[in-house]
C-alpha positions in Angstrom: 162.7 114.6 106.3 162.4 116.3 102.9 159.7 115.4 100.5 160.8 117.7 97.7 161.8 116.7 94.2 160.5 113.1 94.6 158.7 110.9 92.1 155.5 109.8 93.7 153.0 107.2 92.5 149.5 106.6 93.9 147.9 103.4 92.8 144.1 103.0 92.7 142.1 99.9 91.8 139.2 102.2 90.7 138.9 105.7 89.4 137.9 107.3 92.7 140.1 105.5 95.2 143.1 107.9 95.0 140.8 110.9 95.5 139.2 109.3 98.6 142.4 107.8 100.1 145.3 110.2 99.4 144.4 113.1 97.2 145.2 115.7 99.8 148.7 114.3 100.2 149.2 114.3 96.5 148.3 118.0 96.5 151.0 118.5 99.1 153.6 116.7 97.1 152.6 118.7 94.0 153.1 121.9 95.9 156.5 120.7 96.9 157.4 120.3 93.2 157.4 116.5 93.3 156.6 114.6 90.2 153.2 113.0 90.9 151.7 110.0 88.9 148.3 108.3 89.3 147.9 104.7 88.2 144.3 103.5 87.9 144.0 99.8 87.3 140.4 99.5 86.1 137.8 101.6 84.2 135.4 101.1 87.1 132.8 99.5 84.8 131.3 97.6 87.7 130.0 100.9 89.2 128.6 102.6 86.1 129.4 103.4 82.5 133.2 103.0 82.2 133.7 105.9 79.9 132.0 108.3 82.3 134.4 107.2 85.1 137.5 107.5 82.9 136.5 111.1 82.0 136.0 111.8 85.7 139.5 110.4 86.5 141.1 112.6 83.8 139.4 115.7 85.2 140.4 114.9 88.7 144.1 114.3 87.8 144.0 117.5 85.8 143.4 119.5 89.0 147.0 118.7 90.0 148.4 118.5 86.4 149.7 115.1 87.4 150.4 112.2 85.0 147.6 109.7 84.7 148.2 106.1 83.7 145.2 103.9 82.9 144.9 100.1 82.8 142.0 97.8 82.0 141.9 95.1 84.7 138.4 93.7 85.3 136.5 95.7 87.9 135.3 93.5 90.8 137.4 90.5 89.5 141.0 91.6 90.0 143.5 89.0 91.2 146.7 89.3 93.2 148.5 87.0 90.9 151.1 87.4 88.1 148.8 89.0 85.6 148.2 91.9 88.0 151.7 92.0 89.4 153.1 92.4 85.9 150.8 95.3 85.0 151.9 97.2 88.2 155.6 96.3 87.7 155.5 97.7 84.2 154.6 101.1 85.5 157.1 100.8 88.4 159.9 100.2 86.0 158.8 103.1 83.7 158.0 105.7 86.4 160.8 104.7 88.9 158.9 106.1 91.9 160.7 107.1 95.1 157.4 106.9 97.0 154.3 104.7 96.4 150.8 104.8 97.9 148.7 101.7 97.8 145.3 100.5 99.1 144.9 98.6 102.3 144.7 94.8 102.6 142.3 95.3 105.5 139.4 96.0 103.2 136.1 94.5 102.5 136.4 95.2 98.7 138.0 92.2 97.0 139.8 94.4 94.4 141.5 96.5 97.1 142.7 93.3 98.9 144.0 91.9 95.6 145.8 95.0 94.6 147.4 95.3 98.0 148.8 91.8 97.8 150.0 92.3 94.2 151.7 95.5 95.2 153.6 93.8 98.0 155.5 92.0 95.1 155.4 94.8 92.5 156.8 97.6 94.8 159.3 95.4 96.7 162.2 97.5 95.6 160.6 100.9 96.3 162.1 102.5 99.4 159.0 104.3 100.7 155.6 102.7 100.6 152.4 103.9 102.4 149.0 102.3 102.7 145.9 104.5 102.4 142.4 104.2 103.9 139.4 103.8 101.6 135.8 103.9 102.7 135.7 100.1 102.6 138.8 99.7 104.8 138.0 97.8 108.0 138.8 98.7 111.6 142.0 96.7 111.2 143.5 99.9 109.6 146.1 101.2 112.1 147.7 104.5 110.9 151.2 105.4 111.8 151.8 108.3 109.5 149.7 111.5 109.2 149.9 114.2 106.5 148.4 117.6 107.3 146.1 118.4 104.3 144.3 121.4 105.9 145.4 123.7 103.1 144.1 121.2 100.5 140.9 119.9 101.9 138.8 121.9 99.5 140.8 120.6 96.6 140.3 117.1 97.8 136.5 117.5 98.2 136.4 119.1 94.7 138.2 116.1 93.3 135.8 113.7 94.9 132.8 115.7 93.6 134.1 115.3 90.1 133.2 111.6 90.3 129.5 112.5 89.9 128.6 109.0 88.7 129.2 107.8 92.3 127.3 110.6 94.1 124.7 108.1 95.4 127.3 106.6 97.7 127.2 108.1 101.2 131.0 108.2 101.5 131.2 110.5 98.5 129.4 113.3 100.3 131.6 116.4 101.0 130.8 116.2 104.7 131.9 112.6 104.8 135.2 113.4 103.2 135.8 116.3 105.6 134.7 114.4 108.6 137.1 111.6 108.1 140.0 114.1 107.6 138.9 115.9 110.8 138.6 112.6 112.7 142.1 111.6 111.7 143.4 115.0 113.0 141.6 114.2 116.3 143.6 110.9 116.4 146.7 112.9 117.0 145.2 115.7 119.1 145.2 118.3 116.3 142.2 120.7 116.6 141.0 122.6 113.6 143.1 120.6 111.2 142.5 118.0 108.5 144.7 114.9 108.1 145.1 111.9 105.8 146.3 108.9 107.7 148.5 106.0 106.4 150.0 102.8 107.5 153.8 102.7 106.8 154.7 99.6 104.9 158.3 100.5 104.5 160.7 103.4 104.7 164.4 102.9 103.7 166.8 105.7 104.3 
Protein backbone atom coordinates (compact mmCIF):
# COMPACT_ATOMS: atom_id res chain seq x y z
CA UNK A 1 0.00 0.00 0.00
CA UNK A 2 1.92 3.01 -1.26
CA UNK A 3 1.96 6.15 0.86
CA UNK A 4 3.96 8.22 -1.63
CA UNK A 5 2.87 11.46 -3.24
CA UNK A 6 -0.15 11.89 -1.00
CA UNK A 7 -1.57 15.06 0.51
CA UNK A 8 -1.72 14.52 4.28
CA UNK A 9 -3.48 16.68 6.88
CA UNK A 10 -2.97 16.36 10.63
CA UNK A 11 -5.53 18.20 12.77
CA UNK A 12 -4.70 19.32 16.31
CA UNK A 13 -7.01 21.17 18.71
CA UNK A 14 -3.94 22.70 20.45
CA UNK A 15 -0.39 23.56 19.37
CA UNK A 16 1.27 20.41 20.76
CA UNK A 17 -1.31 17.71 19.94
CA UNK A 18 0.11 16.74 16.55
CA UNK A 19 3.63 16.48 17.95
CA UNK A 20 2.48 14.13 20.70
CA UNK A 21 0.03 12.10 18.63
CA UNK A 22 1.41 11.65 15.12
CA UNK A 23 4.56 13.68 14.47
CA UNK A 24 6.71 10.63 13.81
CA UNK A 25 4.27 9.47 11.16
CA UNK A 26 4.29 12.95 9.61
CA UNK A 27 8.10 12.63 9.41
CA UNK A 28 7.59 9.36 7.54
CA UNK A 29 5.18 10.90 5.04
CA UNK A 30 7.54 13.86 4.48
CA UNK A 31 10.40 11.49 3.72
CA UNK A 32 8.16 9.77 1.18
CA UNK A 33 7.64 13.12 -0.57
CA UNK A 34 4.07 13.51 0.55
CA UNK A 35 2.60 17.00 0.89
CA UNK A 36 2.07 17.42 4.65
CA UNK A 37 -0.16 20.03 6.29
CA UNK A 38 -0.78 20.83 9.97
CA UNK A 39 -4.07 22.44 11.03
CA UNK A 40 -4.06 23.81 14.59
CA UNK A 41 -7.47 24.97 15.70
CA UNK A 42 -6.60 27.14 18.71
CA UNK A 43 -3.74 29.28 19.98
CA UNK A 44 -3.59 27.26 23.18
CA UNK A 45 -4.25 30.33 25.28
CA UNK A 46 -5.74 28.21 28.04
CA UNK A 47 -2.34 26.65 28.75
CA UNK A 48 -0.11 29.75 28.67
CA UNK A 49 0.56 32.91 26.71
CA UNK A 50 -0.95 32.30 23.28
CA UNK A 51 1.81 33.93 21.26
CA UNK A 52 4.47 31.74 22.85
CA UNK A 53 2.55 28.66 21.83
CA UNK A 54 2.02 29.84 18.26
CA UNK A 55 5.75 30.49 17.88
CA UNK A 56 6.41 26.98 19.21
CA UNK A 57 3.99 25.54 16.65
CA UNK A 58 5.73 27.39 13.83
CA UNK A 59 9.17 26.14 14.90
CA UNK A 60 7.92 22.58 15.19
CA UNK A 61 6.27 22.59 11.75
CA UNK A 62 9.46 24.06 10.31
CA UNK A 63 11.34 20.89 11.28
CA UNK A 64 9.45 19.14 8.48
CA UNK A 65 8.98 22.21 6.28
CA UNK A 66 5.29 21.35 6.23
CA UNK A 67 2.51 23.84 5.70
CA UNK A 68 1.00 25.20 8.93
CA UNK A 69 -2.59 26.47 9.10
CA UNK A 70 -3.73 28.32 12.22
CA UNK A 71 -7.23 29.00 13.52
CA UNK A 72 -8.55 30.80 16.59
CA UNK A 73 -11.17 28.59 18.17
CA UNK A 74 -11.48 29.12 21.94
CA UNK A 75 -9.14 26.88 23.90
CA UNK A 76 -11.07 24.73 26.42
CA UNK A 77 -14.42 25.85 24.93
CA UNK A 78 -14.51 24.29 21.47
CA UNK A 79 -17.78 22.82 20.28
CA UNK A 80 -18.62 19.99 17.91
CA UNK A 81 -21.27 22.03 16.14
CA UNK A 82 -21.47 23.95 12.88
CA UNK A 83 -19.11 26.78 13.80
CA UNK A 84 -16.31 24.23 14.29
CA UNK A 85 -17.32 21.97 11.40
CA UNK A 86 -17.26 24.92 8.98
CA UNK A 87 -13.74 25.93 10.06
CA UNK A 88 -12.42 22.41 9.43
CA UNK A 89 -14.38 22.03 6.18
CA UNK A 90 -12.83 25.25 4.88
CA UNK A 91 -9.38 23.69 5.11
CA UNK A 92 -10.52 20.32 3.77
CA UNK A 93 -11.87 22.02 0.64
CA UNK A 94 -8.69 24.07 0.21
CA UNK A 95 -6.10 21.36 0.95
CA UNK A 96 -8.00 18.41 -0.56
CA UNK A 97 -6.21 15.82 1.59
CA UNK A 98 -5.96 12.16 0.66
CA UNK A 99 -5.29 11.24 4.29
CA UNK A 100 -6.36 12.95 7.53
CA UNK A 101 -5.28 12.36 11.14
CA UNK A 102 -7.64 13.48 13.92
CA UNK A 103 -7.75 13.31 17.75
CA UNK A 104 -9.65 10.60 19.59
CA UNK A 105 -13.20 10.84 20.85
CA UNK A 106 -12.16 8.60 23.75
CA UNK A 107 -10.48 11.47 25.52
CA UNK A 108 -10.91 13.25 28.83
CA UNK A 109 -10.11 16.63 27.26
CA UNK A 110 -13.34 18.23 26.11
CA UNK A 111 -11.71 19.99 23.14
CA UNK A 112 -10.38 16.71 21.78
CA UNK A 113 -13.82 15.10 21.99
CA UNK A 114 -15.44 18.10 20.32
CA UNK A 115 -12.95 18.18 17.45
CA UNK A 116 -13.28 14.43 16.92
CA UNK A 117 -17.06 14.77 16.58
CA UNK A 118 -16.77 17.81 14.30
CA UNK A 119 -14.25 15.94 12.14
CA UNK A 120 -16.66 13.05 11.66
CA UNK A 121 -18.73 15.48 9.62
CA UNK A 122 -15.98 17.63 8.11
CA UNK A 123 -13.86 14.74 6.77
CA UNK A 124 -16.76 12.52 5.68
CA UNK A 125 -15.59 12.56 2.05
CA UNK A 126 -11.92 11.84 2.79
CA UNK A 127 -10.97 8.30 1.83
CA UNK A 128 -8.37 7.63 4.53
CA UNK A 129 -8.84 8.82 8.12
CA UNK A 130 -6.83 7.81 11.20
CA UNK A 131 -7.35 8.62 14.88
CA UNK A 132 -4.29 9.38 16.98
CA UNK A 133 -3.59 8.96 20.69
CA UNK A 134 -2.98 11.97 22.92
CA UNK A 135 -1.82 11.82 26.58
CA UNK A 136 -5.42 12.51 27.65
CA UNK A 137 -6.80 9.65 25.54
CA UNK A 138 -8.56 7.05 27.68
CA UNK A 139 -8.13 3.28 27.84
CA UNK A 140 -10.95 3.09 25.30
CA UNK A 141 -8.37 3.74 22.56
CA UNK A 142 -7.95 0.50 20.58
CA UNK A 143 -5.30 0.88 17.87
CA UNK A 144 -5.56 -1.11 14.66
CA UNK A 145 -2.81 0.54 12.60
CA UNK A 146 0.85 1.02 13.53
CA UNK A 147 3.50 3.16 11.87
CA UNK A 148 7.15 2.39 12.55
CA UNK A 149 8.79 5.69 13.57
CA UNK A 150 12.09 4.27 14.81
CA UNK A 151 14.04 6.40 12.33
CA UNK A 152 12.18 9.51 13.46
CA UNK A 153 11.86 9.17 17.24
CA UNK A 154 14.57 11.77 17.90
CA UNK A 155 12.86 14.23 15.57
CA UNK A 156 9.57 13.59 17.38
CA UNK A 157 11.10 14.23 20.80
CA UNK A 158 12.81 17.36 19.45
CA UNK A 159 9.46 18.64 18.18
CA UNK A 160 7.86 18.00 21.58
CA UNK A 161 10.73 19.80 23.36
CA UNK A 162 10.12 22.89 21.23
CA UNK A 163 6.88 23.36 23.20
CA UNK A 164 8.83 24.63 26.20
CA UNK A 165 5.82 26.46 27.68
CA UNK A 166 4.40 23.01 28.45
CA UNK A 167 7.50 21.42 29.98
CA UNK A 168 5.91 21.19 33.42
CA UNK A 169 3.51 18.53 32.18
CA UNK A 170 4.78 15.00 32.79
CA UNK A 171 3.79 13.66 29.37
CA UNK A 172 6.07 16.22 27.67
CA UNK A 173 9.20 14.58 29.08
CA UNK A 174 11.40 12.94 26.47
CA UNK A 175 11.31 9.63 28.32
CA UNK A 176 7.50 9.70 28.34
CA UNK A 177 7.35 10.26 24.58
CA UNK A 178 9.86 7.49 23.91
CA UNK A 179 8.22 5.11 26.38
CA UNK A 180 4.80 5.37 24.72
CA UNK A 181 6.32 4.72 21.30
CA UNK A 182 8.21 1.74 22.68
CA UNK A 183 5.10 0.45 24.45
CA UNK A 184 3.15 0.59 21.19
CA UNK A 185 5.90 -1.43 19.53
CA UNK A 186 5.54 -4.05 22.26
CA UNK A 187 1.81 -4.16 21.43
CA UNK A 188 2.71 -5.89 18.19
CA UNK A 189 5.76 -7.79 19.42
CA UNK A 190 8.38 -5.52 17.85
CA UNK A 191 11.51 -5.32 20.00
CA UNK A 192 13.92 -2.37 19.76
CA UNK A 193 11.43 -0.37 17.66
CA UNK A 194 9.29 2.71 18.17
CA UNK A 195 5.72 2.94 16.89
CA UNK A 196 2.84 5.39 16.69
CA UNK A 197 -0.53 3.68 16.95
CA UNK A 198 -3.84 4.71 15.39
CA UNK A 199 -7.44 3.67 15.17
CA UNK A 200 -8.64 3.39 11.58
CA UNK A 201 -11.79 5.41 11.07
CA UNK A 202 -11.99 4.70 7.33
CA UNK A 203 -9.95 3.45 4.40
CA UNK A 204 -11.53 3.54 0.95
CA UNK A 205 -9.65 1.91 -1.92
